[in-house]
PDB file of N, CA, C and O in Angstrom, chain B, residues numbered from 101:
ATOM      1  N   MET B 101       0.841  -1.179   0.000  1.00  0.00           N
ATOM      2  CA  MET B 101       0.000   0.000   0.000  1.00  0.00           C
ATOM      3  C   MET B 101       0.884   1.239   0.000  1.00  0.00           C
ATOM      4  O   MET B 101       2.013   1.212   0.491  1.00  0.00           O
ATOM      5  N   SER B 102       0.362   2.315  -0.553  1.00  0.00           N
ATOM      6  CA  SER B 102       1.177   3.508  -0.772  1.00  0.00           C
ATOM      7  C   SER B 102       0.483   4.776  -0.313  1.00  0.00           C
ATOM      8  O   SER B 102      -0.710   4.797  -0.010  1.00  0.00           O
ATOM      9  N   THR B 103       1.284   5.836  -0.275  1.00  0.00           N
ATOM     10  CA  THR B 103       0.794   7.167   0.064  1.00  0.00           C
ATOM     11  C   THR B 103       0.986   8.090  -1.129  1.00  0.00           C
ATOM     12  O   THR B 103       2.059   8.134  -1.729  1.00  0.00           O
ATOM     13  N   VAL B 104      -0.065   8.825  -1.464  1.00  0.00           N
ATOM     14  CA  VAL B 104       0.001   9.828  -2.520  1.00  0.00           C
ATOM     15  C   VAL B 104      -0.173  11.199  -1.872  1.00  0.00           C
ATOM     16  O   VAL B 104      -1.063  11.396  -1.044  1.00  0.00           O
ATOM     17  N   GLU B 105       0.686  12.141  -2.257  1.00  0.00           N
ATOM     18  CA  GLU B 105       0.552  13.522  -1.796  1.00  0.00           C
ATOM     19  C   GLU B 105       0.386  14.426  -3.006  1.00  0.00           C
ATOM     20  O   GLU B 105       1.101  14.305  -4.001  1.00  0.00           O
ATOM     21  N   ILE B 106      -0.568  15.327  -2.896  1.00  0.00           N
ATOM     22  CA  ILE B 106      -0.809  16.327  -3.928  1.00  0.00           C
ATOM     23  C   ILE B 106      -0.535  17.683  -3.286  1.00  0.00           C
ATOM     24  O   ILE B 106      -1.323  18.160  -2.469  1.00  0.00           O
ATOM     25  N   GLU B 107       0.575  18.294  -3.655  1.00  0.00           N
ATOM     26  CA  GLU B 107       0.935  19.599  -3.112  1.00  0.00           C
ATOM     27  C   GLU B 107       0.501  20.664  -4.112  1.00  0.00           C
ATOM     28  O   GLU B 107       0.817  20.575  -5.299  1.00  0.00           O
ATOM     29  N   TYR B 108      -0.223  21.672  -3.631  1.00  0.00           N
ATOM     30  CA  TYR B 108      -0.777  22.674  -4.528  1.00  0.00           C
ATOM     31  C   TYR B 108      -0.621  24.077  -3.954  1.00  0.00           C
ATOM     32  O   TYR B 108      -0.572  24.266  -2.738  1.00  0.00           O
ATOM     33  N   CYS B 109      -0.544  25.047  -4.842  1.00  0.00           N
ATOM     34  CA  CYS B 109      -0.372  26.445  -4.470  1.00  0.00           C
ATOM     35  C   CYS B 109      -1.718  27.047  -4.078  1.00  0.00           C
ATOM     36  O   CYS B 109      -2.639  27.118  -4.892  1.00  0.00           O
ATOM     37  N   VAL B 110      -1.819  27.475  -2.833  1.00  0.00           N
ATOM     38  CA  VAL B 110      -3.042  28.100  -2.337  1.00  0.00           C
ATOM     39  C   VAL B 110      -3.259  29.472  -2.973  1.00  0.00           C
ATOM     40  O   VAL B 110      -4.347  29.723  -3.492  1.00  0.00           O
ATOM     41  N   PRO B 111      -2.260  30.383  -2.956  1.00  0.00           N
ATOM     42  CA  PRO B 111      -2.477  31.708  -3.547  1.00  0.00           C
ATOM     43  C   PRO B 111      -2.835  31.659  -5.036  1.00  0.00           C
ATOM     44  O   PRO B 111      -3.509  32.558  -5.539  1.00  0.00           O
ATOM     45  N   CYS B 112      -2.395  30.627  -5.734  1.00  0.00           N
ATOM     46  CA  CYS B 112      -2.674  30.502  -7.175  1.00  0.00           C
ATOM     47  C   CYS B 112      -4.086  29.983  -7.452  1.00  0.00           C
ATOM     48  O   CYS B 112      -4.559  30.036  -8.587  1.00  0.00           O
ATOM     49  N   GLY B 113      -4.754  29.485  -6.417  1.00  0.00           N
ATOM     50  CA  GLY B 113      -6.100  28.951  -6.606  1.00  0.00           C
ATOM     51  C   GLY B 113      -6.115  27.560  -7.202  1.00  0.00           C
ATOM     52  O   GLY B 113      -7.039  27.216  -7.939  1.00  0.00           O
ATOM     53  N   PHE B 114      -5.106  26.750  -6.899  1.00  0.00           N
ATOM     54  CA  PHE B 114      -5.018  25.399  -7.460  1.00  0.00           C
ATOM     55  C   PHE B 114      -5.788  24.351  -6.659  1.00  0.00           C
ATOM     56  O   PHE B 114      -5.679  23.160  -6.951  1.00  0.00           O
ATOM     57  N   ARG B 115      -6.563  24.766  -5.656  1.00  0.00           N
ATOM     58  CA  ARG B 115      -7.285  23.789  -4.834  1.00  0.00           C
ATOM     59  C   ARG B 115      -8.238  22.937  -5.665  1.00  0.00           C
ATOM     60  O   ARG B 115      -8.268  21.717  -5.503  1.00  0.00           O
ATOM     61  N   ASP B 116      -9.019  23.557  -6.554  1.00  0.00           N
ATOM     62  CA  ASP B 116      -9.960  22.778  -7.372  1.00  0.00           C
ATOM     63  C   ASP B 116      -9.233  21.775  -8.252  1.00  0.00           C
ATOM     64  O   ASP B 116      -9.705  20.655  -8.443  1.00  0.00           O
ATOM     65  N   ARG B 117      -8.101  22.169  -8.779  1.00  0.00           N
ATOM     66  CA  ARG B 117      -7.280  21.271  -9.598  1.00  0.00           C
ATOM     67  C   ARG B 117      -6.812  20.088  -8.748  1.00  0.00           C
ATOM     68  O   ARG B 117      -6.860  18.942  -9.194  1.00  0.00           O
ATOM     69  N   ALA B 118      -6.363  20.367  -7.531  1.00  0.00           N
ATOM     70  CA  ALA B 118      -5.905  19.301  -6.628  1.00  0.00           C
ATOM     71  C   ALA B 118      -7.047  18.355  -6.278  1.00  0.00           C
ATOM     72  O   ALA B 118      -6.856  17.141  -6.224  1.00  0.00           O
ATOM     73  N   LEU B 119      -8.228  18.906  -6.041  1.00  0.00           N
ATOM     74  CA  LEU B 119      -9.390  18.066  -5.721  1.00  0.00           C
ATOM     75  C   LEU B 119      -9.781  17.188  -6.913  1.00  0.00           C
ATOM     76  O   LEU B 119     -10.164  16.031  -6.736  1.00  0.00           O
ATOM     77  N   ASP B 120      -9.684  17.738  -8.122  1.00  0.00           N
ATOM     78  CA  ASP B 120      -9.972  16.935  -9.325  1.00  0.00           C
ATOM     79  C   ASP B 120      -9.014  15.756  -9.439  1.00  0.00           C
ATOM     80  O   ASP B 120      -9.431  14.638  -9.739  1.00  0.00           O
ATOM     81  N   VAL B 121      -7.732  16.005  -9.199  1.00  0.00           N
ATOM     82  CA  VAL B 121      -6.731  14.936  -9.271  1.00  0.00           C
ATOM     83  C   VAL B 121      -6.992  13.914  -8.171  1.00  0.00           C
ATOM     84  O   VAL B 121      -6.918  12.709  -8.415  1.00  0.00           O
ATOM     85  N   GLN B 122      -7.295  14.381  -6.970  1.00  0.00           N
ATOM     86  CA  GLN B 122      -7.576  13.478  -5.854  1.00  0.00           C
ATOM     87  C   GLN B 122      -8.764  12.564  -6.185  1.00  0.00           C
ATOM     88  O   GLN B 122      -8.694  11.353  -5.977  1.00  0.00           O
ATOM     89  N   ARG B 123      -9.848  13.146  -6.697  1.00  0.00           N
ATOM     90  CA  ARG B 123     -11.026  12.343  -7.070  1.00  0.00           C
ATOM     91  C   ARG B 123     -10.681  11.311  -8.133  1.00  0.00           C
ATOM     92  O   ARG B 123     -11.105  10.159  -8.039  1.00  0.00           O
ATOM     93  N   ALA B 124      -9.924  11.710  -9.132  1.00  0.00           N
ATOM     94  CA  ALA B 124      -9.565  10.795 -10.217  1.00  0.00           C
ATOM     95  C   ALA B 124      -8.698   9.640  -9.702  1.00  0.00           C
ATOM     96  O   ALA B 124      -8.891   8.490 -10.095  1.00  0.00           O
ATOM     97  N   ILE B 125      -7.757   9.951  -8.834  1.00  0.00           N
ATOM     98  CA  ILE B 125      -6.902   8.896  -8.276  1.00  0.00           C
ATOM     99  C   ILE B 125      -7.729   7.944  -7.418  1.00  0.00           C
ATOM    100  O   ILE B 125      -7.594   6.727  -7.537  1.00  0.00           O
ATOM    101  N   LEU B 126      -8.578   8.486  -6.562  1.00  0.00           N
ATOM    102  CA  LEU B 126      -9.420   7.636  -5.715  1.00  0.00           C
ATOM    103  C   LEU B 126     -10.381   6.796  -6.545  1.00  0.00           C
ATOM    104  O   LEU B 126     -10.679   5.655  -6.191  1.00  0.00           O
ATOM    105  N   GLY B 127     -10.862   7.354  -7.638  1.00  0.00           N
ATOM    106  CA  GLY B 127     -11.816   6.647  -8.483  1.00  0.00           C
ATOM    107  C   GLY B 127     -11.271   5.373  -9.083  1.00  0.00           C
ATOM    108  O   GLY B 127     -12.023   4.426  -9.311  1.00  0.00           O
ATOM    109  N   GLY B 128      -9.977   5.331  -9.343  1.00  0.00           N
ATOM    110  CA  GLY B 128      -9.422   4.156  -9.983  1.00  0.00           C
ATOM    111  C   GLY B 128      -8.395   3.385  -9.170  1.00  0.00           C
ATOM    112  O   GLY B 128      -8.065   2.247  -9.504  1.00  0.00           O
ATOM    113  N   LEU B 129      -7.888   3.995  -8.106  1.00  0.00           N
ATOM    114  CA  LEU B 129      -6.758   3.370  -7.414  1.00  0.00           C
ATOM    115  C   LEU B 129      -6.932   3.272  -5.905  1.00  0.00           C
ATOM    116  O   LEU B 129      -5.987   2.919  -5.199  1.00  0.00           O
ATOM    117  N   GLU B 130      -8.088   3.569  -5.414  1.00  0.00           N
ATOM    118  CA  GLU B 130      -8.327   3.632  -3.973  1.00  0.00           C
ATOM    119  C   GLU B 130      -7.874   2.378  -3.229  1.00  0.00           C
ATOM    120  O   GLU B 130      -7.340   2.472  -2.124  1.00  0.00           O
ATOM    121  N   GLU B 131      -8.080   1.222  -3.820  1.00  0.00           N
ATOM    122  CA  GLU B 131      -7.751  -0.035  -3.139  1.00  0.00           C
ATOM    123  C   GLU B 131      -6.247  -0.252  -2.986  1.00  0.00           C
ATOM    124  O   GLU B 131      -5.820  -1.137  -2.244  1.00  0.00           O
ATOM    125  N   HIS B 132      -5.436   0.560  -3.690  1.00  0.00           N
ATOM    126  CA  HIS B 132      -3.979   0.430  -3.611  1.00  0.00           C
ATOM    127  C   HIS B 132      -3.342   1.432  -2.651  1.00  0.00           C
ATOM    128  O   HIS B 132      -2.121   1.455  -2.498  1.00  0.00           O
ATOM    129  N   LEU B 133      -4.167   2.263  -2.003  1.00  0.00           N
ATOM    130  CA  LEU B 133      -3.633   3.370  -1.210  1.00  0.00           C
ATOM    131  C   LEU B 133      -3.894   3.206   0.277  1.00  0.00           C
ATOM    132  O   LEU B 133      -4.960   2.756   0.698  1.00  0.00           O
ATOM    133  N   ASP B 134      -2.889   3.584   1.063  1.00  0.00           N
ATOM    134  CA  ASP B 134      -3.067   3.745   2.498  1.00  0.00           C
ATOM    135  C   ASP B 134      -3.595   5.135   2.792  1.00  0.00           C
ATOM    136  O   ASP B 134      -4.416   5.338   3.687  1.00  0.00           O
ATOM    137  N   ARG B 135      -3.095   6.098   2.005  1.00  0.00           N
ATOM    138  CA  ARG B 135      -3.417   7.488   2.292  1.00  0.00           C
ATOM    139  C   ARG B 135      -3.248   8.327   1.043  1.00  0.00           C
ATOM    140  O   ARG B 135      -2.348   8.089   0.238  1.00  0.00           O
ATOM    141  N   ILE B 136      -4.127   9.318   0.887  1.00  0.00           N
ATOM    142  CA  ILE B 136      -3.953  10.349  -0.137  1.00  0.00           C
ATOM    143  C   ILE B 136      -4.138  11.675   0.581  1.00  0.00           C
ATOM    144  O   ILE B 136      -5.141  11.891   1.262  1.00  0.00           O
ATOM    145  N   ALA B 137      -3.160  12.564   0.423  1.00  0.00           N
ATOM    146  CA  ALA B 137      -3.166  13.799   1.194  1.00  0.00           C
ATOM    147  C   ALA B 137      -3.040  15.017   0.280  1.00  0.00           C
ATOM    148  O   ALA B 137      -2.302  15.007  -0.706  1.00  0.00           O
ATOM    149  N   LEU B 138      -3.777  16.057   0.636  1.00  0.00           N
ATOM    150  CA  LEU B 138      -3.610  17.356   0.005  1.00  0.00           C
ATOM    151  C   LEU B 138      -2.678  18.167   0.893  1.00  0.00           C
ATOM    152  O   LEU B 138      -2.895  18.274   2.100  1.00  0.00           O
ATOM    153  N   VAL B 139      -1.644  18.735   0.291  1.00  0.00           N
ATOM    154  CA  VAL B 139      -0.636  19.491   1.031  1.00  0.00           C
ATOM    155  C   VAL B 139      -0.618  20.916   0.478  1.00  0.00           C
ATOM    156  O   VAL B 139      -0.376  21.125  -0.710  1.00  0.00           O
ATOM    157  N   THR B 140      -0.875  21.887   1.345  1.00  0.00           N
ATOM    158  CA  THR B 140      -0.891  23.274   0.886  1.00  0.00           C
ATOM    159  C   THR B 140       0.525  23.786   0.657  1.00  0.00           C
ATOM    160  O   THR B 140       1.459  23.419   1.370  1.00  0.00           O
ATOM    161  N   GLY B 141       0.663  24.641  -0.351  1.00  0.00           N
ATOM    162  CA  GLY B 141       1.954  25.214  -0.675  1.00  0.00           C
ATOM    163  C   GLY B 141       1.778  26.599  -1.281  1.00  0.00           C
ATOM    164  O   GLY B 141       0.692  27.178  -1.241  1.00  0.00           O
ATOM    165  N   ASP B 142       2.855  27.115  -1.837  1.00  0.00           N
ATOM    166  CA  ASP B 142       2.807  28.424  -2.488  1.00  0.00           C
ATOM    167  C   ASP B 142       3.832  28.456  -3.618  1.00  0.00           C
ATOM    168  O   ASP B 142       4.382  27.419  -3.988  1.00  0.00           O
ATOM    169  N   HIS B 143       4.085  29.627  -4.157  1.00  0.00           N
ATOM    170  CA  HIS B 143       5.063  29.826  -5.234  1.00  0.00           C
ATOM    171  C   HIS B 143       4.744  29.016  -6.494  1.00  0.00           C
ATOM    172  O   HIS B 143       5.656  28.583  -7.197  1.00  0.00           O
ATOM    173  N   GLY B 144       3.454  28.808  -6.781  1.00  0.00           N
ATOM    174  CA  GLY B 144       3.052  28.151  -8.022  1.00  0.00           C
ATOM    175  C   GLY B 144       3.205  26.651  -8.055  1.00  0.00           C
ATOM    176  O   GLY B 144       3.123  26.047  -9.124  1.00  0.00           O
ATOM    177  N   VAL B 145       3.425  26.030  -6.905  1.00  0.00           N
ATOM    178  CA  VAL B 145       3.660  24.587  -6.874  1.00  0.00           C
ATOM    179  C   VAL B 145       2.398  23.787  -7.214  1.00  0.00           C
ATOM    180  O   VAL B 145       1.297  24.121  -6.775  1.00  0.00           O
ATOM    181  N   PHE B 146       2.578  22.754  -7.984  1.00  0.00           N
ATOM    182  CA  PHE B 146       1.570  21.709  -8.154  1.00  0.00           C
ATOM    183  C   PHE B 146       2.352  20.440  -8.437  1.00  0.00           C
ATOM    184  O   PHE B 146       2.863  20.241  -9.539  1.00  0.00           O
ATOM    185  N   ARG B 147       2.440  19.583  -7.427  1.00  0.00           N
ATOM    186  CA  ARG B 147       3.293  18.393  -7.507  1.00  0.00           C
ATOM    187  C   ARG B 147       2.534  17.199  -6.936  1.00  0.00           C
ATOM    188  O   ARG B 147       1.839  17.317  -5.927  1.00  0.00           O
ATOM    189  N   VAL B 148       2.676  16.057  -7.589  1.00  0.00           N
ATOM    190  CA  VAL B 148       2.061  14.816  -7.110  1.00  0.00           C
ATOM    191  C   VAL B 148       3.188  13.822  -6.874  1.00  0.00           C
ATOM    192  O   VAL B 148       4.041  13.612  -7.736  1.00  0.00           O
ATOM    193  N   SER B 149       3.177  13.210  -5.682  1.00  0.00           N
ATOM    194  CA  SER B 149       4.207  12.221  -5.383  1.00  0.00           C
ATOM    195  C   SER B 149       3.582  10.945  -4.834  1.00  0.00           C
ATOM    196  O   SER B 149       2.520  10.966  -4.212  1.00  0.00           O
ATOM    197  N   VAL B 150       4.264   9.843  -5.080  1.00  0.00           N
ATOM    198  CA  VAL B 150       3.876   8.535  -4.570  1.00  0.00           C
ATOM    199  C   VAL B 150       5.022   8.042  -3.703  1.00  0.00           C
ATOM    200  O   VAL B 150       6.147   7.881  -4.177  1.00  0.00           O
ATOM    201  N   ASP B 151       4.731   7.805  -2.443  1.00  0.00           N
ATOM    202  CA  ASP B 151       5.746   7.347  -1.488  1.00  0.00           C
ATOM    203  C   ASP B 151       7.003   8.214  -1.534  1.00  0.00           C
ATOM    204  O   ASP B 151       8.122   7.706  -1.474  1.00  0.00           O
ATOM    205  N   GLY B 152       6.804   9.529  -1.642  1.00  0.00           N
ATOM    206  CA  GLY B 152       7.906  10.477  -1.611  1.00  0.00           C
ATOM    207  C   GLY B 152       8.601  10.732  -2.935  1.00  0.00           C
ATOM    208  O   GLY B 152       9.482  11.589  -3.008  1.00  0.00           O
ATOM    209  N   GLU B 153       8.232  10.015  -3.978  1.00  0.00           N
ATOM    210  CA  GLU B 153       8.851  10.205  -5.287  1.00  0.00           C
ATOM    211  C   GLU B 153       7.902  10.953  -6.213  1.00  0.00           C
ATOM    212  O   GLU B 153       6.764  10.530  -6.415  1.00  0.00           O
ATOM    213  N   THR B 154       8.365  12.057  -6.773  1.00  0.00           N
ATOM    214  CA  THR B 154       7.537  12.895  -7.639  1.00  0.00           C
ATOM    215  C   THR B 154       7.189  12.161  -8.930  1.00  0.00           C
ATOM    216  O   THR B 154       8.065  11.643  -9.623  1.00  0.00           O
ATOM    217  N   VAL B 155       5.888  12.125  -9.242  1.00  0.00           N
ATOM    218  CA  VAL B 155       5.435  11.542 -10.503  1.00  0.00           C
ATOM    219  C   VAL B 155       4.864  12.609 -11.438  1.00  0.00           C
ATOM    220  O   VAL B 155       4.681  12.361 -12.630  1.00  0.00           O
ATOM    221  N   PHE B 156       4.581  13.804 -10.893  1.00  0.00           N
ATOM    222  CA  PHE B 156       4.141  14.930 -11.709  1.00  0.00           C
ATOM    223  C   PHE B 156       4.573  16.220 -11.036  1.00  0.00           C
ATOM    224  O   PHE B 156       4.427  16.383  -9.825  1.00  0.00           O
ATOM    225  N   ASP B 157       5.107  17.134 -11.835  1.00  0.00           N
ATOM    226  CA  ASP B 157       5.457  18.469 -11.359  1.00  0.00           C
ATOM    227  C   ASP B 157       5.057  19.458 -12.452  1.00  0.00           C
ATOM    228  O   ASP B 157       5.504  19.348 -13.593  1.00  0.00           O
ATOM    229  N   LYS B 158       4.217  20.419 -12.094  1.00  0.00           N
ATOM    230  CA  LYS B 158       3.746  21.415 -13.044  1.00  0.00           C
ATOM    231  C   LYS B 158       4.901  22.137 -13.723  1.00  0.00           C
ATOM    232  O   LYS B 158       4.770  22.569 -14.868  1.00  0.00           O
ATOM    233  N   ALA B 159       6.006  22.271 -13.047  1.00  0.00           N
ATOM    234  CA  ALA B 159       7.176  22.945 -13.615  1.00  0.00           C
ATOM    235  C   ALA B 159       7.764  22.173 -14.796  1.00  0.00           C
ATOM    236  O   ALA B 159       8.439  22.754 -15.646  1.00  0.00           O
ATOM    237  N   ASP B 160       7.511  20.875 -14.850  1.00  0.00           N
ATOM    238  CA  ASP B 160       8.107  20.031 -15.891  1.00  0.00           C
ATOM    239  C   ASP B 160       7.125  19.565 -16.960  1.00  0.00           C
ATOM    240  O   ASP B 160       7.529  19.310 -18.095  1.00  0.00           O
ATOM    241  N   ASP B 161       5.840  19.448 -16.618  1.00  0.00           N
ATOM    242  CA  ASP B 161       4.860  18.844 -17.520  1.00  0.00           C
ATOM    243  C   ASP B 161       3.595  19.689 -17.611  1.00  0.00           C
ATOM    244  O   ASP B 161       3.309  20.500 -16.731  1.00  0.00           O
ATOM    245  N   GLU B 162       2.842  19.485 -18.693  1.00  0.00           N
ATOM    246  CA  GLU B 162       1.525  20.097 -18.843  1.00  0.00           C
ATOM    247  C   GLU B 162       0.545  19.385 -17.921  1.00  0.00           C
ATOM    248  O   GLU B 162       0.632  18.171 -17.738  1.00  0.00           O
ATOM    249  N   PHE B 163      -0.380  20.129 -17.345  1.00  0.00           N
ATOM    250  CA  PHE B 163      -1.381  19.542 -16.459  1.00  0.00           C
ATOM    251  C   PHE B 163      -2.369  18.715 -17.261  1.00  0.00           C
ATOM    252  O   PHE B 163      -3.021  19.230 -18.169  1.00  0.00           O
ATOM    253  N   ASP B 164      -2.482  17.438 -16.930  1.00  0.00           N
ATOM    254  CA  ASP B 164      -3.408  16.516 -17.576  1.00  0.00           C
ATOM    255  C   ASP B 164      -3.799  15.477 -16.530  1.00  0.00           C
ATOM    256  O   ASP B 164      -2.989  14.631 -16.154  1.00  0.00           O
ATOM    257  N   VAL B 165      -5.037  15.546 -16.067  1.00  0.00           N
ATOM    258  CA  VAL B 165      -5.488  14.664 -14.987  1.00  0.00           C
ATOM    259  C   VAL B 165      -5.285  13.202 -15.357  1.00  0.00           C
ATOM    260  O   VAL B 165      -4.789  12.421 -14.545  1.00  0.00           O
ATOM    261  N   ASP B 166      -5.663  12.825 -16.571  1.00  0.00           N
ATOM    262  CA  ASP B 166      -5.539  11.427 -16.979  1.00  0.00           C
ATOM    263  C   ASP B 166      -4.080  10.963 -16.974  1.00  0.00           C
ATOM    264  O   ASP B 166      -3.780   9.842 -16.563  1.00  0.00           O
ATOM    265  N   GLU B 167      -3.189  11.824 -17.428  1.00  0.00           N
ATOM    266  CA  GLU B 167      -1.767  11.462 -17.443  1.00  0.00           C
ATOM    267  C   GLU B 167      -1.220  11.344 -16.023  1.00  0.00           C
ATOM    268  O   GLU B 167      -0.392  10.476 -15.747  1.00  0.00           O
ATOM    269  N   ILE B 168      -1.673  12.202 -15.133  1.00  0.00           N
ATOM    270  CA  ILE B 168      -1.242  12.117 -13.736  1.00  0.00           C
ATOM    271  C   ILE B 168      -1.691  10.789 -13.129  1.00  0.00           C
ATOM    272  O   ILE B 168      -0.914  10.123 -12.444  1.00  0.00           O
ATOM    273  N   VAL B 169      -2.941  10.406 -13.378  1.00  0.00           N
ATOM    274  CA  VAL B 169      -3.451   9.136 -12.852  1.00  0.00           C
ATOM    275  C   VAL B 169      -2.653   7.966 -13.431  1.00  0.00           C
ATOM    276  O   VAL B 169      -2.333   7.022 -12.708  1.00  0.00           O
ATOM    277  N   ARG B 170      -2.332   8.015 -14.713  1.00  0.00           N
ATOM    278  CA  ARG B 170      -1.522   6.948 -15.321  1.00  0.00           C
ATOM    279  C   ARG B 170      -0.145   6.874 -14.662  1.00  0.00           C
ATOM    280  O   ARG B 170       0.371   5.780 -14.432  1.00  0.00           O
ATOM    281  N   SER B 171       0.447   8.014 -14.360  1.00  0.00           N
ATOM    282  CA  SER B 171       1.765   8.046 -13.714  1.00  0.00           C
ATOM    283  C   SER B 171       1.689   7.471 -12.302  1.00  0.00           C
ATOM    284  O   SER B 171       2.579   6.735 -11.877  1.00  0.00           O
ATOM    285  N   VAL B 172       0.633   7.807 -11.585  1.00  0.00           N
ATOM    286  CA  VAL B 172       0.454   7.254 -10.232  1.00  0.00           C
ATOM    287  C   VAL B 172       0.252   5.746 -10.324  1.00  0.00           C
ATOM    288  O   VAL B 172       0.859   4.989  -9.566  1.00  0.00           O
ATOM    289  N   ARG B 173      -0.594   5.312 -11.242  1.00  0.00           N
ATOM    290  CA  ARG B 173      -0.853   3.876 -11.415  1.00  0.00           C
ATOM    291  C   ARG B 173       0.438   3.117 -11.713  1.00  0.00           C
ATOM    292  O   ARG B 173       0.689   2.059 -11.135  1.00  0.00           O
ATOM    293  N   ALA B 174       1.246   3.654 -12.608  1.00  0.00           N
ATOM    294  CA  ALA B 174       2.517   2.999 -12.977  1.00  0.00           C
ATOM    295  C   ALA B 174       3.438   2.873 -11.762  1.00  0.00           C
ATOM    296  O   ALA B 174       4.151   1.879 -11.626  1.00  0.00           O
ATOM    297  N   LYS B 175       3.427   3.859 -10.893  1.00  0.00           N
ATOM    298  CA  LYS B 175       4.291   3.831  -9.715  1.00  0.00           C
ATOM    299  C   LYS B 175       3.771   2.831  -8.677  1.00  0.00           C
ATOM    300  O   LYS B 175       4.561   2.263  -7.922  1.00  0.00           O
ATOM    301  N   LEU B 176       2.487   2.615  -8.631  1.00  0.00           N
ATOM    302  CA  LEU B 176       1.894   1.710  -7.644  1.00  0.00           C
ATOM    303  C   LEU B 176       2.103   0.254  -8.004  1.00  0.00           C
ATOM    304  O   LEU B 176       2.007  -0.607  -7.130  1.00  0.00           O
ATOM    305  N   ARG B 177       2.381  -0.048  -9.247  1.00  0.00           N
ATOM    306  CA  ARG B 177       2.500  -1.451  -9.668  1.00  0.00           C
ATOM    307  C   ARG B 177       3.909  -1.921  -9.732  1.00  0.00           C
ATOM    308  O   ARG B 177       4.159  -3.078 -10.071  1.00  0.00           O
TER     309      ARG B 177
END
């Protein structure tokens, strides 16, 4: 079982984006998770990690919920 963290920028208004990603991950991968956490941040951050390893960073990739879920799934298996 694994832990997923979604760190998002509060001042940027990324909360809805983080909630969308959280729902999508739970919708398909809930049985593989011990915990999924939303982590508040700033400075434009939007990062998703599985067991401490980054699988998505807004600084490096275009935001795509489906691609983020695929990246999380790949890390869980």
